[in-house]
C-alpha positions, 0 to 999 in steps of 0.5 A: 500499499505505502509503495504504490498506492500512497504515491498515486493517491497523493499525485492525484490529490496534487492533480485535483483529480483523486475524487474522480479518479477514487469515485470512478473505482467505486462506481465500478465496485457498485456495478460488480456488486450488482452483476455478482449479487448472491441474492439474485436468485434467493427467495426469502421466507418467514424465518429470515430476519435482514439486518440492513445498514449502511457500513459503520452504522452499528451492523454488528450491534444489531446482529447481536441483538437480533441473534439473542432475540431469536435465542431468547438471550441464549444465543452462543457462537465463537465468532458472530459471522460463524452463524449469521451469513453476510451474502455481500462478501460472496461478491467481493474479492479475495479473502472476504468470500471466506469471511462470513458463512455462507447463506446456503451453509446457514442452517443453525437457525433451525434450532433456535427457539424462534425459527428465525435466520438473521442475514446481514447485508449492506446492499441497498434496497433494490439489490435485496430480495423482498418478501411479505414473509421476511422481516427487514431491520434497517439501522440508520445512524447519523451520517456524520458519525458514519464517515468518522467511523468509516475513515478511521476503520479504513485508515486503520484497517485497510489503506494505512498511510495510503489513506487519501486526506480527510477533505477528498474522503469527505467529498467522495462520502458526500458524492454518489460514487463513494469508494466503499460503497453508494452513498449513505442517502441512496442506501438509507432511501426507502423504495 
């Protein structure tokens, strides 16, 4: 990251084109996710509870609440992603594909008192399958707090010193071509 990405991003920022270049990468990423959407042929049933959030909006917190509710406060696990599928990762590159249990392997819910399966997603509404029988929990967090959390999460966990400046990241965040997903406004808008 430091050797290649950091100088490239600094050069793009100096030339005033960082937002355009990174925004184009974000738009490409969104198109790839839509094309590889693992929900394309999935039909949700009455057992399905979708925890739908924009990234850094309290997803893990809400997944744990939902999981404990379906297990009446007695849900146990080694790692939450061993029992809560995150189908989005099936459309992601590399190691992320193996990060969470695949939807088709998530069968633990059959042993839960409520007979419900919690499913995590950051996808926008139009990429999700809808069913009258399924339940959908949308968590919406203040976009200012999401920005701050997102910036430090990406800087400290992904890009390191290659992280764009706060100004560049903020302008990307407000655009419709954010590098790590659609804009907050698009994601949280009801269909």
